[in-house]
C-alpha positions as CSV (number, residue, x, y, z in Angstrom):
1,M,-27.9,121.8,184.3
2,N,-24.1,122.5,184.1
3,D,-24.3,123.7,187.8
4,L,-25.4,120.3,189.0
5,T,-23.0,118.1,190.9
6,V,-23.7,114.4,191.0
7,V,-21.7,112.2,193.5
8,T,-21.3,108.4,193.4
9,H,-18.7,106.3,195.2
10,N,-15.2,105.9,194.0
11,G,-13.2,102.7,193.5
12,N,-14.7,99.5,192.2
13,F,-18.0,100.0,190.4
14,H,-21.1,97.9,189.6
15,A,-23.9,97.9,187.1
16,D,-26.3,99.8,189.4
17,D,-24.1,102.9,189.9
18,V,-22.9,102.8,186.2
19,F,-26.5,102.6,184.8
20,S,-27.7,105.2,187.3
21,I,-25.1,107.7,186.0
22,A,-25.9,106.6,182.4
23,A,-29.6,107.4,183.0
24,L,-28.7,110.8,184.5
25,R,-26.4,111.6,181.6
26,L,-29.4,111.0,179.2
27,A,-31.8,112.9,181.4
28,L,-29.6,115.7,182.7
29,P,-26.7,116.2,180.3
30,G,-23.7,118.3,181.4
31,F,-23.6,117.8,185.1
32,K,-20.3,117.5,187.1
33,L,-19.6,114.0,188.3
34,V,-17.6,113.4,191.4
35,R,-16.6,109.9,192.5
36,T,-15.9,109.9,196.3
37,R,-16.9,108.6,199.7
38,D,-16.0,112.0,201.4
39,T,-19.0,112.8,203.6
40,Q,-18.7,116.5,203.1
41,L,-18.7,116.3,199.3
42,I,-21.6,113.9,199.5
43,A,-23.6,116.3,201.7
44,Q,-22.9,119.2,199.3
45,A,-23.9,117.4,196.1
46,D,-27.2,118.0,194.3
47,I,-27.7,114.3,193.5
48,V,-26.1,111.3,195.3
49,I,-26.0,107.8,193.8
50,D,-25.3,104.5,195.6
51,V,-23.6,106.1,198.6
52,G,-24.6,108.2,201.6
53,G,-27.0,105.9,203.2
54,E,-30.2,107.8,202.3
55,Y,-33.1,107.5,199.9
56,D,-35.0,110.6,199.3
57,S,-36.1,111.2,195.7
58,A,-37.1,114.8,196.2
59,A,-33.8,115.6,197.8
60,G,-31.8,113.8,195.1
61,R,-30.6,111.0,197.3
62,F,-30.6,107.5,195.8
63,D,-28.9,105.0,198.0
64,H,-30.1,101.5,199.1
65,H,-27.4,100.4,201.5
66,Q,-29.0,101.8,204.6
67,R,-30.7,99.6,207.2
68,G,-34.1,98.5,205.7
69,G,-33.0,99.2,202.2
70,A,-35.0,101.4,199.9
71,G,-38.1,99.3,199.3
72,A,-39.0,96.6,196.8
73,R,-41.3,96.0,193.8
74,E,-44.6,94.1,194.1
75,N,-42.8,91.0,192.8
76,G,-40.3,91.2,195.7
77,I,-37.3,92.5,193.8
78,P,-35.7,95.2,195.9
79,Y,-34.5,98.5,194.5
80,S,-30.9,99.3,194.0
81,S,-29.7,102.8,193.0
82,F,-30.6,102.2,189.4
83,G,-34.2,101.2,190.2
84,L,-34.5,104.3,192.4
85,V,-33.2,106.6,189.7
86,W,-35.4,104.9,187.1
87,Q,-38.5,105.6,189.2
88,K,-37.8,109.3,189.1
89,Y,-36.4,109.8,185.6
90,G,-37.7,106.8,183.6
91,L,-40.9,108.6,182.5
92,Q,-38.8,111.6,181.2
93,L,-36.5,109.2,179.3
94,C,-39.4,107.3,177.8
95,H,-41.2,110.4,176.5
96,G,-44.0,110.2,179.1
97,D,-45.1,106.6,178.2
98,E,-45.7,104.6,181.3
99,N,-45.9,101.4,179.3
100,I,-42.3,101.8,178.0
101,V,-41.1,102.7,181.5
102,N,-42.6,99.5,182.9
103,A,-41.2,97.4,180.0
104,V,-37.7,98.7,180.5
105,D,-38.0,98.1,184.2
106,S,-39.1,94.5,183.6
107,S,-36.5,93.7,181.0
108,L,-33.4,95.6,182.3
109,V,-33.7,97.6,185.5
110,S,-35.2,95.0,187.8
111,T,-32.6,92.4,186.7
112,I,-29.7,94.7,187.5
113,D,-31.4,95.6,190.8
114,A,-31.9,91.9,191.7
115,I,-28.3,91.0,191.0
116,D,-27.0,94.0,193.0
117,C,-29.2,93.2,195.9
118,G,-28.5,89.4,195.9
119,H,-32.2,88.7,195.1
120,V,-31.6,85.3,193.5
121,E,-35.2,84.8,192.3
122,G,-34.8,87.8,190.0
123,V,-31.5,86.8,188.5
124,S,-31.3,85.2,185.0
125,Q,-28.9,82.4,184.2
126,G,-25.8,82.9,182.0
127,I,-23.5,85.9,181.6
128,S,-25.4,88.9,182.8
129,L,-25.1,92.5,181.8
130,S,-24.1,93.2,185.4
131,Q,-21.1,90.9,185.0
132,T,-20.3,92.7,181.7
133,I,-20.2,96.1,183.4
134,S,-18.0,94.7,186.2
135,M,-15.5,93.7,183.6
136,F,-14.8,97.3,182.9
137,N,-13.1,97.6,186.2
138,P,-9.3,97.4,186.0
139,T,-7.8,94.0,186.7
140,W,-5.0,93.5,189.3
141,Q,-2.6,93.5,186.3
142,E,-3.7,97.0,185.1
143,A,-3.2,100.5,186.4
144,S,-5.9,101.4,188.9
145,E,-7.6,104.0,186.7
146,F,-11.0,103.5,188.2
147,D,-12.5,106.8,187.1
148,R,-11.4,106.4,183.5
149,C,-12.8,102.9,183.4
150,F,-16.0,104.1,185.1
151,D,-16.5,106.7,182.3
152,E,-16.0,104.0,179.7
153,A,-18.6,101.8,181.4
154,V,-21.1,104.7,181.6
155,E,-20.7,105.4,177.8
156,F,-21.4,101.7,177.1
157,A,-24.4,101.7,179.5
158,M,-25.9,104.8,178.0
159,R,-26.0,103.1,174.6
160,I,-27.5,99.9,176.1
161,L,-30.1,101.9,178.0
162,S,-31.1,103.9,174.9
163,R,-31.5,100.7,172.9
164,F,-33.7,99.1,175.6
165,I,-35.9,102.2,175.6
166,A,-36.1,102.1,171.8
167,S,-36.8,98.3,171.7
168,A,-39.6,98.7,174.3
169,S,-41.1,101.6,172.4
170,G,-41.0,99.6,169.2
171,S,-42.7,96.6,170.7
172,I,-45.5,98.6,172.3
173,N,-46.1,100.7,169.1
174,A,-46.0,97.5,167.0
175,K,-48.8,95.9,169.1
176,A,-51.1,98.8,168.4
177,I,-50.4,98.7,164.6
178,V,-50.9,95.0,164.4
179,A,-54.1,95.1,166.5
180,K,-55.5,97.7,164.1
181,A,-54.5,95.6,161.0
182,I,-56.4,92.6,162.5
183,E,-59.4,94.8,163.2
184,N,-59.4,96.2,159.6
185,A,-58.7,92.9,157.7
186,D,-61.1,92.2,154.9
187,D,-60.6,88.5,155.5
188,P,-59.7,87.7,159.1
189,R,-57.5,84.8,157.8
190,V,-55.2,87.3,155.9
191,I,-53.7,90.2,157.9
192,V,-52.1,93.0,155.8
193,L,-49.4,95.3,157.3
194,E,-48.5,98.4,155.4
195,Q,-44.9,98.1,156.6
196,Y,-43.1,95.2,158.3
197,T,-44.0,95.3,162.0
198,P,-43.2,92.6,164.6
199,W,-46.5,90.7,164.7
200,K,-46.3,87.2,166.1
201,K,-47.1,87.9,169.8
202,T,-50.0,90.3,169.0
203,V,-51.5,88.0,166.4
204,H,-51.5,85.0,168.7
205,A,-53.0,87.1,171.5
206,L,-55.7,88.7,169.4
207,S,-56.6,86.4,166.5
208,Q,-57.4,82.7,166.4
209,Q,-58.4,83.0,162.7
210,A,-55.3,84.5,161.2
211,L,-53.5,82.1,158.9
212,Y,-51.3,84.4,156.8
213,M,-49.5,87.8,157.1
214,V,-48.9,90.0,154.1
215,Y,-46.3,92.8,154.3
216,P,-43.7,94.7,152.2
217,S,-40.0,93.6,152.5
218,H,-37.2,96.1,152.9
219,S,-36.6,96.0,149.1
220,G,-40.2,97.0,148.3
221,K,-41.3,93.5,147.3
222,W,-44.2,91.8,149.1
223,I,-44.1,88.8,151.4
224,L,-46.7,86.2,152.3
225,Q,-45.9,84.5,155.6
226,T,-47.7,81.7,157.5
227,V,-48.8,82.2,161.1
228,P,-47.1,79.6,163.4
229,V,-49.3,77.6,165.8
230,E,-47.5,79.5,168.6
231,P,-44.6,82.0,168.8
232,G,-41.3,80.1,168.2
233,S,-43.0,77.1,166.7
234,F,-42.0,75.6,163.3
235,D,-45.5,74.3,162.8
236,D,-48.0,76.6,161.0
237,R,-51.7,77.0,161.3
238,K,-51.9,76.4,157.6
239,S,-48.8,75.8,155.4
240,L,-48.4,77.1,151.9
241,P,-49.3,74.7,149.1
242,K,-46.9,71.7,148.8
243,A,-46.6,72.2,145.0
244,W,-44.9,75.5,145.7
245,A,-42.1,74.1,147.8
246,G,-38.6,75.4,146.8
247,L,-39.8,77.0,143.5
248,S,-38.6,80.4,142.3
249,D,-38.8,82.7,139.4
250,I,-40.1,81.1,136.2
251,E,-40.9,77.7,137.8
252,F,-42.9,79.5,140.5
253,Q,-44.6,81.7,138.0
254,T,-45.5,78.7,135.9
255,E,-46.9,76.9,138.8
256,T,-49.0,79.8,140.1
257,G,-49.8,81.6,136.9
258,I,-48.6,84.8,138.5
259,D,-46.1,86.6,136.3
260,D,-44.3,88.4,139.0
261,A,-44.2,85.6,141.6
262,M,-40.7,85.3,143.0
263,F,-40.2,82.4,145.3
264,C,-41.6,80.0,147.9
265,H,-39.4,78.6,150.6
266,N,-38.9,74.8,150.7
267,G,-40.3,74.9,154.3
268,L,-43.6,76.3,153.0
269,F,-43.8,79.1,155.5
270,I,-42.9,82.1,153.3
271,A,-43.3,83.2,149.7
272,G,-43.1,86.5,147.8
273,A,-44.1,88.4,144.7
274,E,-43.2,91.8,143.2
275,S,-46.5,93.4,143.8
276,F,-49.1,93.6,146.6
277,A,-51.9,92.5,144.3
278,S,-49.9,89.4,143.2
279,T,-49.1,88.5,146.8
280,M,-52.8,88.7,147.7
281,K,-53.5,86.3,144.9
282,L,-50.9,83.9,146.3
283,A,-52.7,84.2,149.7
284,A,-56.1,83.5,148.1
285,M,-54.6,80.4,146.4
286,A,-53.1,79.2,149.6
287,L,-56.4,79.6,151.4
288,Q,-58.1,77.4,148.8
289,D,-55.4,74.7,148.8
290,Q,-56.4,71.4,150.5
């Protein structure tokens, strides 16, 4: 890989070329990067990003500025250089999982493409990641060290891209774990997770019966949590017993008769105990409460 030469344009940079190089740094570590608009150097390069007026994935050409662009997604968002690079290398970066590739494209890549291509329908409101990347460019008051600033932006983008991939992978894997827990539940109203796993979207999608989730906390204690009526809501399908509100330690133990009960939030959406068995007892009591 050390013999590869990658070219992108010099001067002012944007999120699409920065993230394209970041993706290549993760996929093909060790290549030589040249930032130029010299047509001879572009022609000799192994991979060309965001310059050159050509899109040919097999030939390593990933530009979208030519007449007619470089195509668009089914939702109408056109491809910038980042989207084109992601189409080729995304599967490699996501360990062969097409679901992760698609999730990262939806949450990150397509937004950067939309902004770069001026596709207003695909642009979110507020300060964007594309704007953040642009701020790595030197201002008029600073020395015009564009290459150094570009390298800093790429390092930042590599970290961001890695975290988007990890987040997408975590969400997809969590869905499978929670779905299995719902399927295996002894009582469909109480879903037990062997470790904490993001569960709300999956529970709402797959179970109308689930009322409580039981899972271990990071400290090894066990948690009983209510299922909200919908993700993001503060209303629960079934709150914990009113008599538990705000109790902890001895007061909570006296109220429940469970000697290792720890607490119940005043909002009646979460409670805890030292052991799994005791937490399941709390769940059984909550189910019976009128």
